[in-house]
N, C-alpha and C positions, 0 to 999 in steps of 0.2 A: 866663435861661432855657437849657434844654439840649436838644440833639438827639442821639440815638444813631443813627448810620449803621450798618446791618447788612448783611454779605455772608453769606447763608445757603448751605448746601450747594446746588448742587454746584460752588461755586467751587473751582478746583484747589488742592490743598494746597501745591503748590510755587510758587505765584505769588500775590502780593498782588492785590487788586482795583483795577484802574485807576480805576473809578468812585469808590470810597471814597478813593483816593489823591488824586484831583483835586477832588472835591466838598468834602472837609474844608477845604482851604485856601480854596476859594471862599466857604464860609460864614464862616470866620474873618475874611475880608477885607471881605465885603459885607453881612453881617447883624449889625448892631450889637447887642451885649448877649447874643449867643448863644454858648454853650459847646458844643464838638463832641467827642464820643467816637466811636470806631469799634469795632465788634465783628465779629470774624472767627468767626462761628458754625460754620463748616465744620471748624475745628480741634477744638473741644470735641465736635462730633459724631463725628469720627473717633476721638477718645479714648473717647467713650461706647461706641461700637461695639466697640472692642478690649476695653474693661473688661467690659462686660456679656455679651459672647460668650466670655469667657475666652480671648481671643486667636484665636478661630476667624475672626473678621472682621478683616482687616488693613487697613493704609493702602493696600496694593496693591489690595485689593478696592474700596476707596473710589474709587481712580483708574479702575478698570475701569468702575464705574457712571457716573462723572462724564463719560465720553466716549460714553455710549450715548444720545445725544440723539434719534436717529431711532427709538428704541424706547421712549422715555418712562419708562425704569426709575427714574430719580431722583425724578421727580414722583410716581410710583406708591408709592414707598417711604414717602412722607409722607402718603398719603391716610388711613391709620388715625389719624394725628394730626389731620388736617383735619376728619374726620368723627367723631372721638372714639369709635372702635370698636377692638375687639381685632384685627381683621383685615379688610381691605377687598378683596373680589373676588380672593382669593388663588388659588383653583383656576382661575378663568377666565384670570387674567393669567399664571399659570404655564404653562398650555396655550398661550397666545399666544406667550410667549417661546420655548417649545420648538419651535413651528412656525417660528420665525425662527432657530433654531439657537443659542439662548442658554440656558444652564443657569439655572434659576430659584432654586436653593437659597439663594444668598447674598442676592439681593434679598428673598426671603421672610423670611429671618432678620433682615435689616435692618429690615423693616417692623414686626417685633415690638417693636423698641426705639424707634421714632420718637415714639410718643405720650408716653412717659415723658420723653424728651429735651426735647420741646417744653414740657411742663409745668414741668420743672426750670428750663429756660432763661427762661421767662416769669416764674417766681417770682424768679429772680435779678435780672431787669431791674426788676420791680415793687418790689423791696425798697428801691431808691433810684430812684424813677421819673423818667425824663426827661419833658419836656413833649411831645416828638415822637419817634417811632421811624420812621426812613426806611429802606426796603429797596431795594436794587438788584437787578433781576431780568433775567437773560438765560438763554435756554434753560430748563433744568430747576430754576430757582430760584423759579418761581411758587408751586408748592404748598407747599414749606417756608415761604416767606414768608407765604402766606395762613394757614397753620396757626398760626404764631407770632402773627400779627396777631390772629387770632380768640381765642387763649388770653389774650393781653394785654387785649383788650377785656372778656373775662369776669372777669378778676381785678383789673384796674385800668382801668376805663372812662374815666378822665380822660385817659389817654395818647392823643394823636392819632397816627394811623398814616398813613403815606405810602409809596407805591411808585413807582418809575420805572425806566427802562432799556429795553433793546431789546424786551422783552416788552410794553411799554406803547406802542409806537410806533403812529402812525396810529389806526385805529379800535379797536385792541386796548385802549388805555388806557380810554376811556369804557366799553367793554364790561365790562372788569374792575370798574370802579367800580359799574356798574349791578348786577352780579351778586354782589358780595361786600361786604356791609355792614360787615365789619370794616375796610375801607379808607376812611378819611376823605378822603384826597386821592390822586389819581394824576396824575403828570406824564408827558405824552407829548412826546417830543423831547428836546433837549439840556437838561440840568439846571443847567448853570453859571449861567444867568441866572434860570431859573424858581425853583430852590430857595431862593436867598437872598431873592428877591422875596416868595415865599410866607411865609418866616419873618418877614420884616419886617412883613408885614401881620398875621400872628398876634400878634406882639409889641405892635403898635399897635391891635389890635382892629379893623382895617379889613377891607373886603370883598375878595373874591378875583377879581372879574370881569375884572381887567386883567392877571392872571398868565398869560402865554402857555402854551398847551398843558395847562392845569390842568383836571382834572375834580373837581368838588366838589358839595356838596348845598345846595340852597336851603332856605328855612324849612319847606317842605312835604316835604322829604326827597327831592326829585327830583334826578337827576343833571344838572348843568350842565357842558357841555364847552366850555371856552374855545377860540377859534381858536388854531392854532399860531403860533409866531413868524413874522413876515413875511420874515425872512432868516435864513440859516444863521449860526451863531455865528462871528465871526472868530477865528482860532487865537490871536491875541494875547491873547484873553480867557481862555485855558486855561492855568492855572498848572502849574508843575512838580509832579509828585506827591510826596506825603508818605506813606511806608509805615511809620512808626514803630510803629503799632499792630499791624501784621502781624508784624513781627519780634519785638516784645515777646511777643506771643501764642505764636509758634513757639518762642521761646527757653525759655519756661517749660512747654512741653508735651513729653510723650514722643513725640509725632508727629515731632518734629525728627530723631529717629534714623532715620526712614523716608523722608525726602524730601530732595532737593537743591534748595534754594530758588533761584529766579530772579527777576530784576528785570523789571518791565514798564514799557514807555515807549510814548508815543503821539506820533508825529511828523507825522501827517496824519489827516484824516478824509475819508470818502467815497471815491470811486474815479474817477480822471481818465478811465480807459477807459469806465467806466459813464456818465460825463457824456455821452459821444458815442455809444457803442453798448453798452448794458447787456447783459451775457450773459444769454441767454434764460431760463436756469434759476435765476439767482441773485437771492435776495431779501435778502441780508445787510445791505445798507445802508439798507433800508427807505426812509423819507422823507428821510433825510440823505445822499443820494448826492452832493450838491455837493462837489466836491473842494477841500479847504483844507489847506495844510501849514504847519508851524511855521517861523518865521524861521530860516534856516540858522545864524546866529550863536548861537542859543540851544542848539543840539543837543549839540555836543561838550562845552560847559560843563555842561549838565545831566547828560549821561552821566557825566562825571568826578565831579560832585557826588554822584550816586546810588551810584556804585561805592565812593567813599571813605567815604560815610556808612554804607553797609550791608555793605561788605567782601564784595560778591558780584560775580563776573565774568560770569556768564551773564545775557544781556539779551535779552528778547523784545520786538521792536517789534510792536505790535498793529495797525499800519496794514493796511488792505486791499490797499494797493499802494504801492510805493516811488515817491516823487516823482523823476522823471527829472532834474530840475534839480539834485538833490543830488549827482550825479556830479561836478559842477564845484565844489561847495561843501562839503557835509557829509561826503561819503565821504573826500576827502583829509584833512579835519580829524580824523576818527575814526582814520584810518591813522596820523596823527602823534601820537596819544595814547600815552603810555608805559604802556599797560595791556594785559595778556594777555586780552583780551575774547573772549567766544564769543557772537556776535550772531545773532539770527534775524530775517529780513525776508521779507515777501511781495513778489514781484517779478513782472514780466511775462516771458513765456517767449521773447521775441524779442531779449533782451539779447545784445550782441556778446561775443565772447571778451574783448576788452579791458575792457569794463564789468564782466564777471564777475571778471576778474583784479583790478580795482580793489576790488570788494567783498571778495575774499579778502584783499587787502593791508590792508583796514580791519577785519579780523577778523570779517567777516560769514561765518560758517562754515556756517550753516543757511539754506536758502532754500526757500520754497514758491512755485513759479512758476505755479501754476494751469494745469498742462499739460492735464489732463482728457482727453486723447486723442491719437492719432497718425494719425487719418484726416482729411485736409484737408476732405473733404466734411462729416463730422460736426462738425468744428471750425467750419465756416461755419454750420451749423445752430445752433451755440452762439452765434454772433457773437463769437468770440474774437479775430478779427483776426490770427491766426497760422495757419501751415500745419503739417502733420505734420513737414516737413523742419526748420522752426524748432525744434520741440520736441525732435527727435532731436539737433539740433546743440547745444541747451542741455544735454541730458543728457550728451553726450560731453564738452563743454567743462567742465562742472561736475565730472565724474569726473576729468578731466585736471588740474583746478586744486585738487582736494581739497575741493570744496563738498559738503555733505550736502543731498540733494534729497528733499523730501517731495512726492509727487504721487499721483494716482490716475486711473483710467479711469472715465469716466461714459458711460452709454449709456441708451437709451430715448427718443431724440429723435424727434419726428414728422418723417418724411421719410428717416430712415436706413434702410439696407437691409442684408441679410446680406452683400452684396458689399462693403460698407464694412469688414467684419471678416474675411471668409474669407481673403482674401489677406494681410491684416495679421497674422493669427495665425501664418501660416507664416514670417513675417519676424521674429517675436519672438526667435528663437534668434540672429539677427544682433546683437541688442542685449543679450544676456544678461550681458555684462561691464559694462554700465551699470546704474545704480541702478534697481531695479524699482519698479513702482507698489505702493502699499500694498494695493491691491485693485481690483476692478471692481464698480461699484455702479450700480444703476438710479437715475436722478434722481428726486428727490422734488419734488412741487409745493409750492413755498414762497410764502407771502404776499409781496407786493411784487415778485415776479419778473415779467418780461414775459409768461411763460406764464400766470401767475395773473391778471395785469391784463387780458390780452386772450385770452379763451377760444377765439376763432376761430383762434388760432395752433396749436391741436391738442388742447387739453384742455378740451373742453366740459363733461364731467361732472367734478364735484368734490364732496367732502364732507369734513368734518373727519376727519383720520386716525384710524384704528381705535384707536390708542394712547389717544386721549382718552376713548374709551368706558369705560375702566377707571380714569379719573382724575377727571373732572369730572361732577358731578350738576347740570347746568343744562340748560334747553331747547336743542334743537339749533340753533335760529335764533340764540340768544345765543352758543352755542359757536362758531358760524361766525365771529363777529366778533372773538373774542380769541385764537384759536389760530393757530399759525404753519405747521403742516404739514397737507397735505390729501391724501387718497387720490383717485386718478384712474384712468383707463384705462391699461393698459400699451401704450405706443407703441414703435415701433422694433423691435428684435430681440427675439425670444422663443424659448423652446424650446431645441433642441440647440445652436444657435450661441451662445446666452447661456451655457450650461453650458461650452462649449468655451472661451469667452473667460475665464471664471473659472479654469478648469483651466490655461490657458496662462499666466495671470498667476502662479498658484502655482508652476508649473514654472520660470518666469523667476526668481522669488524664490529657489527652491531651487538654481538653477544659478549665481547671482550670485557667491557667495563662492568658487566653484570655477573662476572664469573670468577670463581676461585676454586682451586683444587689443591689441598694441602695435606701434609702428613707430619706426624711426629712419632717418637718412640716412647712408649709408656714405660711404667716402672717394671714391667715384666719383659722388657726388651722386645716388645712386639710393635708392629707398625699399626698406627691408627690414621685413617684417611677421612678427611672432611671434604665432602663434595658439595660445592655451591655453584656449579656451572649452570648456565642458562638452559641448556638442552638436556640436562640429566636430573634425575630425582635428587632432592636434597637429602643427604644421608651421611651418617658417620659409620664408616666401615672398619671393623676391627679384624685384622688378619691374625691367623694362628702362627705358630712358630715356623712351620714350613713355608707358608705363604710369605711371611715377613722375610725370610731368608732369600726367597726367590725375588721378591719385589726390590729389595736393596741391591741384589746382584744384577739387576737390569739397569742400574743407573748409568753405567758406562756403555750400555748396549750389550746384548748377549744373544747367542743362539740356543737352540734347545739342548744341544750336547753340553755346552758350557754351563747352563743352568743345572743339568743333571749332575755334572761333576761337582758343582758347588754344593748342592744338596748332599751328595755322598760324603764330601770332605767334612761337612758339618754333622755327619752322623744320621742323616735322614735318608732312609731308603725310599726310592721312588722309581717305578718302572717308566718306560718311555711313554706309555699311554697316559700315566698320571701326570707327568711333566707337561705333556701337550695339553691335557685338560686344564691344568692350572694356568698355563699361559693363555689358553683360549679364554678363560674366565676374565683375566685381566684386560685382554684386548676388547672382548665383547662388552665389558662394563665401562670401557673408556678410561681405564687406569694406566694403560700402557699403549704405546704405538708400535705396530708391527709393519715391517716392510722388507720383503725378500728374505724372510726368515730371521731378521734381526729385531729384537724386542727392546724397547726403551721405556722405562718408567717415566711418567709425566707429571706426577704430583710434586709440589714444591715443598722443600723442607721448611718447617716453621718452628717458632718458639711457642709452646702452648700457653705461655703466660702473657703473650702479646696478642692484641686483637685489633682489627681495623674494620671500617665499614665498607661493605661492597653492596651497591644497590640498596642502601638503607638498612643493611643487615650486618650484625657483628660476625666476623669470621676470624680465624687465626691468621696472623700476619707473617710474612717471610722474615727470616733473620736479617 
């Protein structure tokens, strides 16, 4: 028997599917008599768009749509295929996108081609029909998968269809099964056990009542939703991924000339911080928040195997958070590999400079630290477990060590005030030599988040997000059960201060490439600072002995009392007023960041004998 595993758009063109890469080996090992093929339907879709639009729609356009999760663009593009119409709510959705600042021309053009693509793809599959077609669905893969499943049922009704993935977690899976008859089975939860178990029962003609998390139909056509697995899957049961199908598809496609492929690897699941204090706005882990990590002895070996097999050095770790135990095991082993890797990891923002240095030495060049804000009060509302000073320190150390940081600012939390942002906006220029946020965004109400699960935390009103009005034609009570995003009341800041926050982020981004702020220690053991930031006067500042002692003492973050004790231990007498005056000078001059009484030095350590160009000028370069 044969199963075809499918990754529909909008899987990224530059990365293979972790789900397909892992589930294929699981089926081969655990489902006797089953042959497995994988289909990366995102690649022929990109080809189809380029060809049918005479090059107007490019691979870059595909990538732009693939990241517009919060606008539902990718799902809407395939509604004409799902409902078998020439166009589906084109004028209304175009107006909706324009209100959100998105030009609708490319998505509208894409929708014109989706029905033909689905028909052609279904015909190709049905020409040599597998027994089962299984879809992996995350974010905007729902409607493309539903469209192909419906067309397959029309032309080859003997094919059994199956869907699983993040979009099927919790109540979403049974709701999808109830509302879309083209789906024979839906798996909610981890598929490594459930999928082989289902296939074994299909092969033997047995019932499905004991397959954990499975939705199926009884003899009367009613949905039966099995209970989820009693415990999270041990990571030892997760095999190393196999991406042969992705690289074969890419190699034979003209799309390969437009993407730089990256490898994907999973070294943990869940979130160890969320196990203790789930961030109030985050629903990403769904029902699988229990943290589990891969045995350290596997990771370096699997990395080496993947790199040698596919000759790719860019590696994205799709973990929600780095296992802190890896600093004593995995990270040194990665550093010892004789490979010029470029690794991406998600981390927590309270890592020390030494830990960040270890990551850099292991070729972890890209980090996503979940900073989300610089106000300690707002960070407490998020339950992030860090302060604004922690986040600034990480930005400074990452810049100093050559780490690329992806982060953003979130707002809209119940309990935040304008005062949380007014003073902060004035201090953004202090940080404009550090990597800026990608933007400032109002939080969405996500299923599985604490804000969603407990309405009394601030969001009593909720309804399925407006984007779904243009996508799904199902009763609203059913829609509520299977969508991920919800509209709710605007909490926190609104109006002018919201606009000022977005403008300040844009100004920071514009100033970054033109800015540097560096320090070194001269031959008298004094700190010398060179300021070449866009919003500050160009100046070389020489600190005296006391100032130097204070400035260096603030690198880990310090309060007034800690600074005073440090001065006293170094033999410098200083009254409380003098310490306060010194700290105020550093803050007012933009040499330090202060938040809730914690002070952090923000200049980068440099080698005075190395220089670089910033905005056409020579400045000292970081070590």
